[in-house]
N, C-alpha and C positions, 0 to 999 in steps of 0.2 A: 503495500500498501504506499510507503513510505520513496520508493524507488519511484511509481507511478505517480505520486503526486511532485515529484524533481522533475519526471518527466514533461509533466504538463507545463511545470515551469518555465521549463528549459523551451517550451515551444510557442512560450507567451499566452496558457491560459492562466496563468497567476499574474499578478499584479505587487507590486511594494516588493518586489526582490534587487538584493544590492550588488549582483554577484552578473557572470556574466551569463546572459540564458543560451547561448550555444554550449559553454562550458563544458555537459553531459554528453556532447560529440567529439571536443576537443583532448582525443585518449590518447596520443604519441607524445612520447618522451622528448627529449631535446637530439637526442643520437635518432632517433627512429625519424624528426621530423628534417635532420638534413640527411639520412636516407632518397626517404621520398621526394623532396625537393630536387638533390641529386637524379635520381632515375626519370621523376615525371617529366625532369625537364628534360631530357636526355633521348626519352622517348617521345614526347613531344615533339624535339626540333626533327629528329630522324623522319618521323612521320607526316611533319607537315613538308618538307622536302619534297619528300616520297611523292606524296599526291601532287601535290604542285607539279613537278615534273612533267607526272601521269597525264595533269590536266594540260599542259603546255603543249604535249607531243601531240595527244586527240584533236585539242583546237586548233593549231597548226596544222593539219592537215585536212584539207579541202575534203577530200574522199572519209576519212574516220570519222567528223562530226557529223557525216550526214546520214551513219550507219546505225542503225539504231542501238545494235551490239555496244557501239562503244558509248551510244547517250548513255547508256546505263552503268558505262564503267566511269565514267563523268559524273554521273548523278554520283557514285558511290566516292571516288574520290572527293568528289563536293564536301559529302559528309565526313570521312575521314579526317580531312583536311582541318573541318571547323569543329569537329571535337578536337584534336589533337589542343587546338589554340584553345579552344572556350574550358573544356576542361581542365587542363596541364594550371591553365591559366588561375580559375577558380577552386581548384583542388589543392593549389598548394598556396590559396592567397589563405584558406580557410583552416586548415591543415597546421600550416606551418607558420603563418604569421599571425595566425588567429582570427582573421580579418570578421569583424560581424557589419551586418549591413541593415537596414531596414525590412521590414517583412514586406515589402512590395520587392522590392528589388531583388531578397534573397531566392525567393519564387522565381524573379524574370531569371534572375542565372540558373538554379540547379532545372528551370525549365529548357532553357537553352541545349543546355545540356544532355536532357533527354531528347528534344528534338531531334539532335546530332547525333547519337547513337542508335535512335530506333529509325533514319532515315537511313543509316548504315544499314542494318539489319533489313529493311526494308528493302533498297538497292540491292543486297545480295540475293532476297526472293527474285526481284526482277530479272537478275542476270542468270538465276537458275531454270527462270521459264522461259526463258530468250536461248538456253541452250537446247533445252529439252525438245522449243519449238523447230530449233534448226537441226538435230543431229534423228530426231523424230518424223518429222514434216517440211524433208528437202526441198521437194518441188516445189511446195504453199508455203516455204517459210514467207519470202518474200511479201506474196498477198497478204497474208494474215497479219504479221507486224513490221506494218509500214513507220516512215518517221514520226510521221501525226499521230500513230497511233502510241508510238512509244510516249514523245511526248504527253502525250494527257496521260497516260499510265502513271508516266512520273509525277508529274502536278496531281494527281488525286492521290498519290502515296505521299508525296511531301507537304500536301494539307492537310491527311489524315494523322501524318506521326506532329502537324504543330497542333493539331485540335488535339490531340490526347496527352501532349505532354507541358501545354496550360493549361489541362484544367485547374489544377493547383492554385495558380495563378489569378483564374478566373473567380476562385471562391472555395474550390475543394479541397481545404485545409481541416487541419486535425484537431479543430476544437469545435463541437464538445467529441467531436470522434475519437477513439485511439488514436497514440501518434506513434508514426513510425521510431523504430529503436537505433535506425542507422540513418535518419534523413531528419533534419528538422522541420516541424510546421508540415510532412506529410504526412496525411492518414493511413493506416492500416488499410485499408478498402481501398482507399485510391493508388497504393503499391500493388493488391492482388488485383488490382485489374489490368494494371500496365504488365504483370507478370502473365497474367492470363494472352492480352496480347500478342507480346512479344513471344511464348511458348506456343504461339499459333504462325508467328512467321516463320521461328526454326523449323518446327513440323511442318510446314510448306516447302522449305527449303532440302530438307529432308528425303521429303516423300517425293519431290520431283526429281532430286540425284539420284533417289533409288531408281526409279524409271528410267533415267540414262545409261545409270551400271546395267539393268534389262535389256535395253538396249544394247550395250555395247557385248553383254552375254547371245544376244543373236549374231550380230555380226561377227563374234569369234567364231560360231557355229558356222556360218554363212561362209569364212575363210576354210575352214579346215573342210568342208563339203567341195570346195572349189578351186582347191590349192595347187590341181596340176594343171589349169588350162584360164586364161584370160576371159574376166567379162566384164563388161561394163559396170562402172561403179568401184572396182575394186578398191582404188588410191581410195577412194574416201572412205571407205570400209575402215580399210586399215589406219588413217588417220584417227575414224572416231573412237578405234577402242585405242589406240594411245593419249587422247585423250581423253577418256573415261578412268585412265588407271589412275589421273591426276585428284579423281574426285572423292579420292578416300584420305588426300592431304587436305583437302577444302573442309570436310566433316570432323577430321580428326583438330584442326584450327579453331574451331568453332567451337567443338567441345570445350578444348582445353582454356581459351581465353573465357568465354562465356560461363561455364558450366558453375565452376567456384565464385564467382557472384551472384548467380540468378540460386543458385542453392542456399547462398547465406540470407539472401532478402527473405526464401519459402522459410528456412528456421524462424528469421525472425518477426512473423507476423506469430509462429504458437508458443514462441519463451520470450523470457527477458537476459538479453544479451549481456555478458560482463564486458570490462574494457577489454581485456585479451583477446574477446571473440570481434569486439568493434577493429583491436589494429590489425586483425588477419585481415577484414575485409576493405580495410584501406589502402593495404599493400595486394590485394587481392584485386580490385577496382585499377591496378595499372594493368592487368592484362586486358583490359579492356582497348587501353594506348596501344599496346602489343597487335593485338587484333587490326587496330587501324593501321599500324605499322607492318603487318605481313599483307592485308590486301592487295596494295598495290603489286607485290611481288607477283601472288600467282594468278590476280586475274589479269594485269594488265601488262609487265614488264615480260612474264612468259609468253605474251604474243608477240607472232611473227613480225607481223603490220606494224604494232608499237615499235620494236625494235628497229624495222628498218625505217618508220620515221624518225627515231633517235638519232640514226647512221647519217641521214640526209641532212638534220638536222647540223650535226656535228661536221661532217665535210662544209655545209654552208658556213658555218661560223669558224672554219678553220682557211677556207679559200675568203674571206673579208678579211680577217686575219692580217693572213699572207697577203693580200691587196694592200692593205695598209702600208703592212712593211715597208711593201716594193715601193709603195709610192710616195713614204719619206725617205729612201734612199736613191742618192740620184746618180750611185753608180750602178746599179744593179736594176735591167729593161725593165717593162712591166712581163709579167707570166705569159707564155706561152699559151694556144689550144690545149697543145698537149697534156700539159701541167693540169689546166682546166680540168682536163678528162680524167684523166687519173684518181683527181680529187672525190667526182663525180660517182663516179666505179663504186659499186657498194656488192661488198659479196651476201647476198640475203643469206639470212640465218635460217634453220630446217623449224620449222613450228608443228614441234614435235610432245611439246609440253606445255602447250599454252592451251587453256579454255574456250576455243576459236575453232571454226572450218573454215572453208574457203568460200563459201557461199554467203556466211554471213554477215 
């Protein structure tokens, strides 16, 4: 009873307190705060740079930015970039510097963190559906998923994520409802609702990739049946099999990065948490940043088309720098056509590891 009264006080349900109202949630000691600051800042910087690079490579290519597959990848990169910046700033400010804001500002901040991670998972689901349509319905893929439909789907996903995330800011707070053991001002019933929504998204991802793996199994059987003769589409089937092998990595990353945090959230709904458990939750929360850092590698940088775009950008920059260097030197003549051709030549990387197929 006493601890519940303190939790209500920490969330603003009691007045006249002479201590920090967020004190119950600031449980890290000095060494742990330093560790959180270093880890969070490092992971956030790496994640932000990776996702910015992915966005640049996609947006700088007229061909890529018009393909539905890369619109979903761009949405994922935007969500992960915003998650890295917003989460890191607010997380470090709260746990390391013990920053305290007004109720409205705090709910705006926690809602902004929620929308970025929710939109990231939503983008993963749309990417999974895109892969399913591309691999299982190749003849009609382009007709099923046009650029306009992809943009409309992304718009709906972001609006829904914003609505779900900002419900506490719109008035769904924990007074007089029971307060969350992990998040100030957040009621347990809202946390339960958000967990159910995220569970639905993850179930959709696993279910969709399960169908992709099943399709890959069919392709393996077809390859075994026709291994001694060439048939139309064999190259495509081999590619599909190689693509499907990466899905185990995708699901493993999702499980490692999200299960500890979600499990602790579920546990907090049924039990009173000790400070030690809250400390574990604070460090496990960094796994969400790890997921944002790994997503560009799994979904973008493993794509042969994005790697080719990177090669073109590097060749362009190298040629531009060389031209500036030659213009600054009076003793060296302008570069010849042969040199320019040598810069532009790019050896394509085999797209055997990405989550893409040639027609998507």
